[in-house]
C-alpha positions in Angstrom: 62.4 -30.1 37.5 60.9 -33.1 35.7 63.3 -33.2 32.9 65.3 -36.5 32.6 69.1 -36.6 32.5 70.9 -38.5 29.7 74.5 -39.5 29.9 76.8 -41.4 27.5 77.8 -44.5 29.4 81.3 -45.8 28.5 80.2 -49.1 29.6 78.5 -50.1 26.5 79.4 -46.7 24.8 75.7 -45.4 24.3 73.6 -42.6 25.6 71.4 -43.7 28.4 68.7 -42.2 30.6 70.2 -41.7 34.2 68.2 -43.7 36.8 69.8 -43.4 40.3 70.1 -46.3 42.7 68.5 -44.1 45.3 67.2 -40.7 44.1 67.6 -39.3 47.7 71.3 -40.2 47.7 73.0 -39.8 44.3 76.7 -40.8 44.4 79.3 -39.6 42.0 83.0 -40.4 42.3 85.6 -38.6 40.0 89.4 -39.3 39.9 91.2 -36.3 41.1 94.8 -35.1 40.7 98.1 -37.0 41.5 99.8 -34.1 43.3 103.3 -34.3 42.0 103.3 -31.3 39.7 101.3 -28.2 39.1 97.8 -28.9 37.3 97.8 -28.4 33.6 95.0 -27.4 31.2 94.3 -31.1 30.5 93.6 -31.6 34.2 91.2 -28.5 34.1 88.8 -30.1 31.7 87.4 -32.9 34.0 87.3 -30.4 36.9 85.0 -28.1 34.9 83.0 -30.8 33.2 82.2 -32.7 36.3 81.5 -29.5 38.2 78.6 -28.8 35.6 77.3 -32.3 36.1 77.3 -31.8 39.8 75.3 -28.6 39.3 72.8 -30.5 37.0 72.4 -33.4 39.4 71.7 -30.9 42.2 69.3 -28.9 40.1 67.4 -32.1 39.4 67.4 -34.0 42.7 68.3 -31.3 45.3 71.4 -29.8 46.8 71.6 -32.1 49.9 71.0 -35.3 47.9 74.1 -35.4 45.8 77.4 -36.7 47.1 80.3 -35.7 44.8 83.6 -37.4 45.8 87.0 -36.4 44.2 90.2 -37.9 45.6 93.6 -36.6 45.9 96.4 -39.1 45.2 99.2 -38.1 47.6 101.4 -41.3 47.4 102.6 -42.5 44.0 105.9 -43.4 42.1 105.6 -40.0 40.3 105.3 -38.2 43.6 108.4 -40.0 45.0 110.4 -39.2 41.9 109.4 -35.6 41.9 110.2 -35.2 45.5 113.7 -36.6 45.0 114.4 -34.4 42.0 113.3 -31.3 44.0 115.0 -32.5 47.2 112.0 -32.1 49.4 109.9 -34.6 51.3 106.8 -36.2 49.7 104.6 -34.4 52.3 106.1 -31.0 51.6 105.7 -31.5 47.8 102.0 -32.9 48.0 101.0 -30.0 50.5 102.4 -27.5 48.0 100.7 -29.0 44.9 97.4 -29.6 46.7 97.2 -26.0 47.6 98.1 -24.9 44.1 95.3 -27.4 42.8 92.8 -25.7 45.2 93.8 -22.3 44.0 93.2 -23.4 40.4 89.8 -24.9 41.4 88.8 -21.5 42.7 90.3 -19.7 39.6 88.0 -21.9 37.4 85.0 -21.2 39.6 84.6 -24.9 40.6 82.6 -25.8 43.6 84.2 -27.9 46.3 83.1 -31.6 46.0 81.1 -33.1 49.0 84.1 -35.1 50.1 87.8 -34.9 49.1 89.7 -37.7 50.7 93.4 -38.2 50.5 95.0 -41.6 49.7 97.3 -41.4 52.6 94.5 -41.0 55.0 93.0 -44.4 54.0 95.9 -46.8 53.9 94.3 -49.1 56.6 91.2 -49.6 54.4 93.4 -50.5 51.5 95.3 -53.0 53.6 92.0 -54.4 54.4 90.7 -54.7 50.9 93.9 -56.5 49.9 93.3 -59.0 52.6 89.9 -59.7 51.4 91.2 -60.2 47.8 93.9 -62.5 49.1 91.3 -64.5 51.2 89.0 -64.9 48.1 92.0 -66.1 46.1 91.8 -63.1 43.5 95.3 -62.0 44.6 98.7 -63.5 45.3 101.8 -62.6 47.2 105.2 -62.9 45.8 108.6 -61.3 47.3 106.6 -58.7 49.5 104.4 -57.7 46.5 100.8 -58.4 46.2 99.2 -58.7 42.8 95.7 -59.0 41.5 95.3 -61.9 39.2 93.3 -60.6 36.3 92.4 -63.9 34.6 90.2 -64.7 37.5 87.9 -61.7 36.8 85.8 -62.7 33.7 84.5 -59.3 32.9 88.0 -57.6 32.6 88.1 -55.5 29.5 84.4 -54.9 29.4 84.6 -51.1 30.0 87.3 -50.8 27.2 85.3 -53.0 24.9 88.5 -55.0 24.2 89.7 -58.6 25.1 92.8 -59.1 27.3 95.2 -59.7 24.5 94.2 -56.4 22.7 94.6 -54.5 26.0 98.1 -55.9 26.7 99.3 -55.3 23.1 98.0 -51.6 23.1 99.3 -50.4 26.4 102.5 -50.2 28.6 102.0 -53.1 30.9 104.5 -53.2 33.8 107.0 -55.8 33.3 108.0 -57.8 36.5 109.4 -61.3 37.1 107.3 -61.3 40.4 104.1 -61.6 38.4 102.4 -64.8 37.4 101.0 -63.0 34.2 101.9 -59.8 32.5 98.5 -58.3 32.9 98.5 -58.8 36.7 98.6 -55.3 38.5 100.2 -54.5 41.8 98.0 -54.0 45.0 101.0 -53.6 47.4 104.7 -52.9 46.9 107.6 -52.8 49.3 109.1 -49.4 49.9 112.8 -48.7 49.4 114.8 -47.2 52.3 114.3 -43.5 51.3 110.7 -43.9 50.4 107.5 -43.4 52.5 106.1 -46.6 53.9 103.2 -48.1 56.0 103.3 -51.2 58.1 101.3 -54.2 56.7 101.1 -57.9 57.0 103.4 -58.2 54.0 106.0 -55.9 55.3 106.8 -52.2 55.1 105.4 -50.7 51.9 102.7 -48.8 50.0 99.6 -49.4 48.0 99.3 -49.5 44.2 97.6 -46.7 42.5 94.4 -48.3 41.5 93.4 -49.6 44.9 92.8 -46.1 46.5 89.8 -45.2 44.3 88.1 -48.6 45.1 88.6 -48.0 48.8 87.7 -44.3 48.9 84.6 -44.7 46.7 83.4 -47.6 49.0 84.0 -45.6 52.0 81.9 -42.6 50.9 79.5 -44.0 48.4 79.2 -47.8 49.3 79.9 -50.9 47.4 78.0 -49.7 44.3 77.1 -46.2 43.2 75.7 -44.3 40.4 78.4 -42.4 38.4 82.1 -42.7 38.0 84.0 -40.1 36.0 87.3 -39.1 34.7 89.4 -38.4 31.6 89.5 -41.0 28.6 93.1 -41.7 29.5 91.9 -43.6 32.8 89.6 -46.2 31.2 92.6 -48.6 30.8 94.2 -49.7 33.1 93.0 -47.5 36.0 89.1 -47.9 35.7 89.3 -51.5 34.3 91.4 -52.4 37.5 89.2 -50.4 39.8 86.2 -52.5 38.5 88.1 -55.8 38.8 89.3 -55.4 42.4 86.1 -53.6 43.7 83.6 -56.3 42.2 85.9 -59.2 43.5 86.4 -57.7 47.0 82.7 -56.7 47.4 81.2 -59.8 45.5 79.1 -57.5 43.3 78.0 -57.6 39.8 78.0 -53.7 39.8 80.6 -51.1 40.9 79.4 -48.0 39.2 76.2 -47.9 36.9 77.4 -45.1 34.6 80.9 -44.3 33.5 81.5 -40.9 32.1 84.7 -39.9 30.4 85.8 -36.6 28.9 88.0 -36.3 25.8 91.5 -35.0 25.4 92.8 -31.7 24.9 95.2 -31.0 22.1 97.4 -28.0 21.6 97.0 -26.5 18.1 96.1 -30.0 16.9 98.9 -31.8 18.6 98.8 -34.1 21.5 99.6 -32.3 24.8 102.7 -34.0 26.2 106.0 -33.3 28.0 107.8 -34.8 25.1 106.2 -32.3 22.8 107.1 -29.5 25.1 103.6 -28.2 25.0 102.2 -28.6 28.5 100.2 -25.5 29.6 99.9 -25.2 33.2 96.8 -23.5 34.6 98.9 -21.1 36.5 100.4 -19.9 33.2 97.1 -18.1 32.4 96.3 -16.5 35.7 98.4 -13.3 35.1 96.6 -12.4 31.8 93.4 -14.3 31.4 90.3 -14.3 33.8 89.3 -17.7 34.9 85.8 -17.3 33.5 87.3 -17.1 30.1 89.1 -20.4 30.5 86.0 -22.0 31.9 84.0 -21.0 28.8 86.8 -22.3 26.5 86.7 -25.6 28.3 82.9 -25.9 27.9 83.0 -24.8 24.2 83.2 -28.3 22.9 81.2 -31.4 24.0 82.9 -33.3 26.8 83.2 -36.5 24.9 85.0 -34.8 21.9 88.6 -33.8 21.7 89.1 -30.0 22.4 91.7 -28.1 20.6 93.3 -25.3 22.6 94.7 -22.5 20.7 94.9 -18.6 20.8 92.0 -18.2 18.6 89.7 -20.1 21.0 90.9 -18.0 24.0 90.4 -14.7 22.1 86.9 -15.7 21.2 86.0 -16.6 24.7 87.5 -13.4 26.0 85.4 -11.4 23.5 82.3 -13.4 24.5 82.7 -12.9 28.1 83.4 -9.1 27.6 80.3 -8.7 25.5 78.1 -10.7 28.0 79.0 -8.3 30.8 77.2 -5.6 29.0 73.9 -7.3 30.2 75.2 -8.4 33.5 73.1 -7.4 36.5 73.6 -8.1 40.2 71.3 -10.7 41.6 69.8 -10.6 45.1 68.8 -14.2 44.7 69.0 -16.8 41.7 66.3 -16.3 39.1 64.4 -19.3 37.6 66.0 -20.3 34.3 63.3 -21.4 31.6 63.4 -25.2 31.3 63.8 -25.1 27.5 67.2 -23.2 27.9 68.5 -25.7 30.3 67.5 -28.8 28.1 70.8 -29.2 26.4 72.6 -29.7 29.7 70.2 -32.5 30.7 70.8 -34.1 27.2 74.4 -35.6 27.9 75.9 -32.4 29.1 75.6 -30.6 25.8 77.5 -27.5 26.8 77.9 -26.1 23.4 74.2 -26.2 22.9 73.6 -24.5 26.4 76.1 -21.8 25.4 74.2 -21.2 22.1 71.1 -20.6 24.4 73.1 -18.2 26.4 73.8 -16.1 23.2 70.0 -16.1 22.6 69.3 -15.0 26.0 72.0 -12.2 25.6 70.3 -10.9 22.5 67.0 -10.9 24.2 68.4 -9.1 27.4 70.1 -6.4 25.2 66.6 -5.3 24.0 64.6 -6.5 27.0 63.8 -5.7 30.6 65.6 -6.0 33.9 64.0 -9.3 34.4 65.5 -10.5 31.1 69.0 -9.4 32.2 68.4 -11.2 35.6 67.5 -14.5 33.6 70.5 -14.0 31.5 72.9 -13.5 34.4 71.4 -16.4 36.3 71.8 -18.7 33.3 75.4 -17.7 33.0 75.9 -18.2 36.8 74.5 -21.7 36.5 77.6 -23.0 34.6 80.0 -20.8 36.5 80.3 -17.5 34.3 79.6 -13.9 35.1 80.3 -14.7 38.8 82.2 -11.4 39.3 80.5 -8.0 39.5 80.9 -5.8 36.6 83.3 -3.6 38.4 85.5 -6.5 39.3 85.5 -7.7 35.8 86.6 -4.1 34.6 89.2 -4.0 37.4 90.6 -7.4 36.3 90.8 -6.2 32.7 92.6 -3.0 33.8 95.2 -5.1 35.7 95.6 -7.9 33.3 94.7 -6.3 30.0 95.8 -8.1 26.9 96.7 -4.6 25.6 99.2 -2.3 27.3 98.5 1.4 27.3 101.2 1.9 24.7 99.5 -0.7 22.4 96.1 1.0 22.8 97.5 4.5 22.0 99.4 2.9 18.9 96.0 1.5 17.7 94.3 4.9 18.3 97.0 6.6 16.2 96.5 3.9 13.5 92.7 4.6 13.4 93.2 8.4 13.3 95.5 8.0 10.3 93.0 5.8 8.5 90.4 8.3 9.2 92.6 11.1 7.8 93.1 8.9 4.7 89.3 8.4 4.5 89.8 4.6 5.0 86.7 4.4 7.1 86.4 0.6 6.9 89.9 0.2 8.4 89.2 2.8 11.0 85.9 0.9 12.0 87.9 -2.4 12.1 90.5 -1.1 14.5 87.8 0.4 16.7 86.0 -3.0 16.9 89.2 -4.6 17.5 89.7 -2.4 20.5 86.2 -2.9 21.8 86.6 -6.7 21.5 89.7 -6.4 23.8 87.5 -4.3 26.3 88.7 -0.9 25.3 86.1 1.8 24.4 87.2 4.8 22.4 85.3 8.0 22.1 85.7 11.0 19.8 84.9 14.4 21.5 85.8 17.9 20.3 88.4 16.5 17.8 90.0 14.4 20.5 90.0 10.6 20.9 89.9 9.3 24.5 89.7 5.6 25.7 88.7 3.6 28.8 88.2 0.1 29.7 84.7 -1.0 29.2 
């Protein structure tokens, strides 16, 4: 595959050709979950977006030449607070939520990353990096706290494209009398009596949130690497702080060459937030919607743009996947996808453009040969769709049907009444509505029967 990959780099906010540091060893780090509560649909978007980028990088450079690191934050203030509320240990909580996270990844057809390190497994490396920052005079100690002194890093705010005053004014900066300056951020803090702790030269405590990603990206990808990803909400302060501490500790002009951030998800045009009472957990969908439907919905808008989550979007994606299964064929091995169909994904992960190409391939395979159906199925598989057999898809619909048998029979009766009244357009509309929900009705010898399609 000779096609170049282009990505929008948040560092400069422009689309750039992707040129790896070493084409035989591509490195991508993506911020993973803080495992204090079940993952929600907002967490699902970066999972799916960077899963597709992982696939594109492997397609271009080779399976064995791409290292994708996604961390798990298993020590954090939110985790401690949640464990106290639930009256369980932090380790019991994080184990439970990590399992749910992995279940959700499987449900959404996401590949496993190359490495998935946990923060608690890398505390010694965090202590080591703090020691380096203290030695190089980028950090200071006060009352068993260690802080990074932001003013000593001249490029702070470059990723956000804002100066220090703008960043402080526009965010919730932690207030503490221990700090020299309001913008300084914590690298190490003392643990209270009922909190997890690790021994350090500064007393019993635990690391700050930002430090873990700097340490784990360095461990698996080196002092500098190709791509760092995450949601837009992480640009400040998390990613700004990562850049500052990493570049100062490693004495580098570069931390990551390309910064890729996905947009937010709104719920019926409202920001998703606990205060709004509109948090949708991934597990909420499992009893009624196939993971492929959610995956298609998450890829339906360009990753940079906001994605509005609503019932209409889910219904449309359900109808699309159901229709596409008409041309599904079991593959003995992946079939080569024509390069022109893959082009949108190489151009800044344009998933809506690729989905438009899938619709074209579907139309072609409807009228075409077995080979056309194989190309279509393989092209869907490439972005994690049509991964179940046709039989499994039908079985899922039977067990998790959006329509109960009672509702189906009611619709059939409405259609029969419309036909008796010679309202044929209405009868056709009801038939098509049922078909869109995966229910095929047939009229034989004056009787109407139905089955899942």
